[in-house]
DRENTORKOL-3810 file (N, C-alpha, C; in nm, 4 decimals):
REM DRENTORKOL-3810
@n.u->-2.9079; n.v->1.0382; n.w->1.8910; ca.u->-2.7815; ca.v->1.0092; ca.w->1.8089; c.u->-2.6874; c.v->1.0072; c.w->1.9307
@n.u->-2.6096; n.v->0.8409; n.w->1.9028; ca.u->-2.5474; ca.v->0.8536; ca.w->1.9853; c.u->-2.4028; c.v->0.9224; c.w->1.8975
@n.u->-2.2606; n.v->0.9815; n.w->2.0260; ca.u->-2.1595; ca.v->0.9810; ca.w->1.9783; c.u->-2.0236; c.v->1.0181; c.w->2.0916
@n.u->-1.8959; n.v->0.9202; n.w->2.0288; ca.u->-1.8095; ca.v->0.9129; ca.w->2.1715; c.u->-1.6420; c.v->0.9935; c.w->2.0316
@n.u->-1.6254; n.v->1.0742; n.w->2.2253; ca.u->-1.5453; ca.v->1.1811; ca.w->2.2024; c.u->-1.4225; c.v->1.1207; c.w->2.2186
@n.u->-1.3687; n.v->1.0876; n.w->2.2204; ca.u->-1.2000; ca.v->1.0007; ca.w->2.2714; c.u->-1.0109; c.v->1.1545; c.w->2.2798
@n.u->-0.9978; n.v->1.1196; n.w->2.3334; ca.u->-0.9062; ca.v->1.2424; ca.w->2.3147; c.u->-0.7505; c.v->1.1122; c.w->2.3894
@n.u->-0.6865; n.v->1.1508; n.w->2.3889; ca.u->-0.5824; ca.v->1.0811; ca.w->2.3856; c.u->-0.4485; c.v->1.2050; c.w->2.4726
@n.u->-0.3602; n.v->1.1665; n.w->2.5722; ca.u->-0.2682; ca.v->1.2514; ca.w->2.6986; c.u->-0.1484; c.v->1.1344; c.w->2.6495
@n.u->-0.0688; n.v->1.1408; n.w->2.5038; ca.u->0.1040; ca.v->1.1441; ca.w->2.5986; c.u->0.1416; c.v->1.2181; c.w->2.6460
@n.u->0.2494; n.v->1.2043; n.w->2.7381; ca.u->0.3675; ca.v->1.2067; ca.w->2.8358; c.u->0.3913; c.v->1.3373; c.w->2.7292
@n.u->0.4700; n.v->1.4607; n.w->2.7328; ca.u->0.5251; ca.v->1.5360; ca.w->2.7087; c.u->0.6915; c.v->1.3798; c.w->2.6276
@n.u->0.7631; n.v->1.3111; n.w->2.7397; ca.u->0.8776; ca.v->1.1896; ca.w->2.6888; c.u->0.8559; c.v->1.1261; c.w->2.5589
@n.u->0.7074; n.v->1.1060; n.w->2.5764; ca.u->0.6476; ca.v->1.0044; ca.w->2.4252; c.u->0.6077; c.v->1.1399; c.w->2.2819
@n.u->0.6131; n.v->1.2230; n.w->2.3231; ca.u->0.5838; ca.v->1.3127; ca.w->2.2002; c.u->0.6905; c.v->1.3363; c.w->2.1283
@n.u->0.6458; n.v->1.3516; n.w->1.9597; ca.u->0.7449; ca.v->1.4389; ca.w->1.8808; c.u->0.8049; c.v->1.5745; c.w->1.9129
@n.u->0.8896; n.v->1.6728; n.w->1.9006; ca.u->0.9283; ca.v->1.7720; ca.w->1.8996; c.u->0.8324; c.v->1.8550; c.w->1.8506
@n.u->0.7274; n.v->1.8370; n.w->1.7302; ca.u->0.6836; ca.v->1.9280; ca.w->1.6722; c.u->0.5499; c.v->1.9565; c.w->1.7646
@n.u->0.4817; n.v->1.8308; n.w->1.7466; ca.u->0.4000; ca.v->1.7716; ca.w->1.8511; c.u->0.4562; c.v->1.9191; c.w->2.0153
@n.u->0.5298; n.v->1.8850; n.w->2.0230; ca.u->0.6174; ca.v->1.9240; ca.w->2.1337; c.u->0.5885; c.v->2.0949; c.w->2.1349
@n.u->0.6269; n.v->2.1655; n.w->2.0563; ca.u->0.6139; ca.v->2.2768; ca.w->1.9909; c.u->0.4380; c.v->2.3002; c.w->1.9704
@n.u->0.3869; n.v->2.2652; n.w->1.8871; ca.u->0.2813; ca.v->2.3089; ca.w->1.9529; c.u->0.2150; c.v->2.3391; c.w->2.1338
@n.u->0.2611; n.v->2.2468; n.w->2.2244; ca.u->0.0980; ca.v->2.2024; ca.w->2.3405; c.u->0.2367; c.v->2.4116; c.w->2.3553
@n.u->0.3513; n.v->2.3856; n.w->2.3197; ca.u->0.4192; ca.v->2.5060; ca.w->2.4703; c.u->0.4322; c.v->2.6308; c.w->2.4113
@n.u->0.3456; n.v->2.6378; n.w->2.2853; ca.u->0.3909; ca.v->2.7553; ca.w->2.2058; c.u->0.2384; c.v->2.8375; c.w->2.2597
@n.u->0.1754; n.v->2.9114; n.w->2.2761; ca.u->0.0951; ca.v->3.0713; ca.w->2.2695; c.u->0.0363; c.v->3.0377; c.w->2.1117
@n.u->-0.1315; n.v->3.0335; n.w->2.0132; ca.u->-0.1494; ca.v->3.0680; ca.w->1.9776; c.u->-0.1790; c.v->2.9641; c.w->1.8318
@n.u->-0.0929; n.v->2.8556; n.w->1.9196; ca.u->-0.1759; ca.v->2.7116; ca.w->1.8107; c.u->-0.2266; c.v->2.6568; c.w->1.9265
@n.u->-0.3376; n.v->2.6098; n.w->1.8322; ca.u->-0.4664; ca.v->2.5646; ca.w->1.8943; c.u->-0.5534; c.v->2.3943; c.w->1.8556
@n.u->-0.4587; n.v->2.3707; n.w->1.7316; ca.u->-0.4674; ca.v->2.1310; ca.w->1.6502; c.u->-0.4054; c.v->2.1504; c.w->1.6144
@n.u->-0.3414; n.v->2.0635; n.w->1.6772; ca.u->-0.2029; ca.v->2.0075; ca.w->1.5664; c.u->-0.2627; c.v->1.8600; c.w->1.5473
@n.u->-0.3041; n.v->1.7706; n.w->1.4381; ca.u->-0.3694; ca.v->1.6825; ca.w->1.3648; c.u->-0.3351; c.v->1.5501; c.w->1.2900
@n.u->-0.2416; n.v->1.4902; n.w->1.2732; ca.u->-0.1784; ca.v->1.3770; ca.w->1.1760; c.u->-0.3035; c.v->1.3489; c.w->1.1251
@n.u->-0.3082; n.v->1.4148; n.w->0.9988; ca.u->-0.3704; ca.v->1.3111; ca.w->0.8415; c.u->-0.3415; c.v->1.1601; c.w->0.7854
@n.u->-0.2760; n.v->1.1734; n.w->0.7686; ca.u->-0.1550; ca.v->1.0625; ca.w->0.6844; c.u->0.0191; c.v->1.0068; c.w->0.7054
@n.u->0.0395; n.v->0.9304; n.w->0.7440; ca.u->0.1508; ca.v->0.8733; ca.w->0.8362; c.u->0.2076; c.v->0.7300; c.w->0.7555
@n.u->0.3078; n.v->0.7814; n.w->0.6943; ca.u->0.3410; ca.v->0.5844; ca.w->0.5844; c.u->0.4728; c.v->0.5659; c.w->0.6697
@n.u->0.5420; n.v->0.4449; n.w->0.6828; ca.u->0.5916; ca.v->0.4127; ca.w->0.6953; c.u->0.7235; c.v->0.3671; c.w->0.5598
@n.u->0.7909; n.v->0.3958; n.w->0.5648; ca.u->0.8523; ca.v->0.3353; ca.w->0.4028; c.u->1.0063; c.v->0.2401; c.w->0.5447
@n.u->1.0854; n.v->0.2696; n.w->0.5705; ca.u->1.1192; ca.v->0.1465; ca.w->0.6107; c.u->1.2341; c.v->0.2428; c.w->0.7456
@n.u->1.2575; n.v->0.1701; n.w->0.8566; ca.u->1.3215; ca.v->0.1637; ca.w->1.0441; c.u->1.2840; c.v->0.3046; c.w->1.0192
@n.u->1.3737; n.v->0.3655; n.w->0.9348; ca.u->1.4747; ca.v->0.5133; ca.w->1.0213; c.u->1.3528; c.v->0.6340; c.w->0.8969
@n.u->1.2984; n.v->0.6065; n.w->0.7993; ca.u->1.2063; ca.v->0.6988; ca.w->0.6946; c.u->1.0241; c.v->0.6617; c.w->0.7476
@n.u->0.9903; n.v->0.7749; n.w->0.7376; ca.u->0.8620; ca.v->0.7782; ca.w->0.7166; c.u->0.7447; c.v->0.9275; c.w->0.6700
@n.u->0.6677; n.v->0.9227; n.w->0.6183; ca.u->0.5728; ca.v->1.0480; ca.w->0.5196; c.u->0.5209; c.v->1.0663; c.w->0.6482
@n.u->0.5128; n.v->1.1685; n.w->0.6691; ca.u->0.3919; ca.v->1.2238; ca.w->0.7712; c.u->0.2784; c.v->1.3704; c.w->0.6778
@n.u->0.1717; n.v->1.3474; n.w->0.6785; ca.u->0.0682; ca.v->1.4986; ca.w->0.6767; c.u->-0.0038; c.v->1.4566; c.w->0.8577
@n.u->0.0874; n.v->1.6864; n.w->0.8496; ca.u->0.0090; ca.v->1.7365; ca.w->0.9816; c.u->-0.1101; c.v->1.8505; c.w->0.9053
@n.u->-0.2535; n.v->1.8206; n.w->1.0369; ca.u->-0.2974; ca.v->2.0256; ca.w->1.0307; c.u->-0.2752; c.v->2.0858; c.w->1.1433
@n.u->-0.1650; n.v->2.1929; n.w->1.0752; ca.u->-0.1736; ca.v->2.2354; ca.w->1.2616; c.u->-0.1551; c.v->2.4031; c.w->1.2810
@n.u->-0.3427; n.v->2.4038; n.w->1.3043; ca.u->-0.3686; ca.v->2.6298; ca.w->1.3919; c.u->-0.3413; c.v->2.6831; c.w->1.3988
@n.u->-0.2568; n.v->2.7404; n.w->1.3517; ca.u->-0.1123; ca.v->2.8692; ca.w->1.4520; c.u->-0.0703; c.v->2.9476; c.w->1.3448
@n.u->0.0373; n.v->2.9976; n.w->1.3871; ca.u->0.0765; ca.v->3.0914; ca.w->1.2798; c.u->0.1766; c.v->2.9984; c.w->1.2853
@n.u->0.2728; n.v->3.0134; n.w->1.1266; ca.u->0.2801; ca.v->3.0292; ca.w->1.0404; c.u->0.4572; c.v->2.9965; c.w->1.0217
@n.u->0.4941; n.v->3.1089; n.w->1.0358; ca.u->0.6549; ca.v->3.1201; ca.w->1.0284; c.u->0.7170; c.v->3.0426; c.w->1.1863
@n.u->0.6983; n.v->3.0972; n.w->1.3363; ca.u->0.7488; ca.v->3.0145; ca.w->1.4262; c.u->0.7550; c.v->2.9078; c.w->1.3495
@n.u->0.6317; n.v->2.8141; n.w->1.3140; ca.u->0.6622; ca.v->2.6642; ca.w->1.2676; c.u->0.7340; c.v->2.6323; c.w->1.2138
@n.u->0.7395; n.v->2.6875; n.w->1.1749; ca.u->0.8343; ca.v->2.6273; ca.w->0.9963; c.u->0.9468; c.v->2.6257; c.w->1.0547
@n.u->1.0312; n.v->2.7964; n.w->1.1418; ca.u->1.1501; ca.v->2.7564; ca.w->1.1000; c.u->1.2302; c.v->2.6617; c.w->1.2283
@n.u->1.1092; n.v->2.6306; n.w->1.3539; ca.u->1.1210; ca.v->2.5197; ca.w->1.4421; c.u->1.1392; c.v->2.4141; c.w->1.3508
@n.u->1.1204; n.v->2.3540; n.w->1.2558; ca.u->1.0581; ca.v->2.2402; ca.w->1.1656; c.u->1.1925; c.v->2.2798; c.w->1.0687
@n.u->1.2315; n.v->2.3327; n.w->1.0398; ca.u->1.4274; ca.v->2.3684; ca.w->0.9656; c.u->1.5411; c.v->2.2942; c.w->1.0128
@n.u->1.4866; n.v->2.3741; n.w->1.1159; ca.u->1.5715; ca.v->2.3553; ca.w->1.2185; c.u->1.6059; c.v->2.1689; c.w->1.2566
@n.u->1.5016; n.v->2.1319; n.w->1.2102; ca.u->1.4648; ca.v->1.9516; ca.w->1.3774; c.u->1.6068; c.v->1.9305; c.w->1.2602
@n.u->1.6105; n.v->1.8248; n.w->1.3007; ca.u->1.7521; ca.v->1.6965; ca.w->1.2393; c.u->1.6512; c.v->1.5603; c.w->1.1914
@n.u->1.5579; n.v->1.5570; n.w->1.2365; ca.u->1.4751; ca.v->1.4072; ca.w->1.1262; c.u->1.4552; c.v->1.4829; c.w->1.0655
@n.u->1.4141; n.v->1.5781; n.w->1.0042; ca.u->1.2749; ca.v->1.6637; ca.w->0.9604; c.u->1.3998; c.v->1.6128; c.w->0.7523
@n.u->1.3517; n.v->1.5536; n.w->0.6646; ca.u->1.4604; ca.v->1.5830; ca.w->0.5694; c.u->1.4209; c.v->1.7005; c.w->0.4851
@n.u->1.2798; n.v->1.6850; n.w->0.4162; ca.u->1.2255; ca.v->1.7774; ca.w->0.3485; c.u->1.0740; c.v->1.7713; c.w->0.3775
@n.u->1.0263; n.v->1.9103; n.w->0.3609; ca.u->0.8980; ca.v->1.9898; ca.w->0.3915; c.u->0.8051; c.v->2.0381; c.w->0.3105
@n.u->0.7363; n.v->2.0882; n.w->0.3085; ca.u->0.6507; ca.v->2.1532; ca.w->0.2163; c.u->0.5456; c.v->2.2337; c.w->0.2691
@n.u->0.4999; n.v->2.2998; n.w->0.3244; ca.u->0.4887; ca.v->2.4093; ca.w->0.4455; c.u->0.2772; c.v->2.4162; c.w->0.3232
@n.u->0.1970; n.v->2.4619; n.w->0.3874; ca.u->0.0582; ca.v->2.5176; ca.w->0.2314; c.u->0.0186; c.v->2.5913; c.w->0.3815
@n.u->0.0299; n.v->2.7046; n.w->0.4131; ca.u->0.0120; ca.v->2.8576; ca.w->0.4817; c.u->-0.1750; c.v->2.8414; c.w->0.4500
@n.u->-0.3107; n.v->2.8851; n.w->0.5055; ca.u->-0.3937; ca.v->2.9486; ca.w->0.4512; c.u->-0.4661; c.v->2.9988; c.w->0.5661
END
């Protein structure tokens, strides 16, 4: 069986601040963009799967100026 594994590494200056939060903090193993839709030049929806502790992530997410609405599901 053949397979291909691809990894993209973005410099910190190109990362979204929430992605950078996952990179900078211990306990986070994975952040995957599952869905993204661009409504307008300044509005978009995104669904991420993040593996790690919910409380610190939710706190920083709620303080971020570009996040208008959010829903966090933890299990």
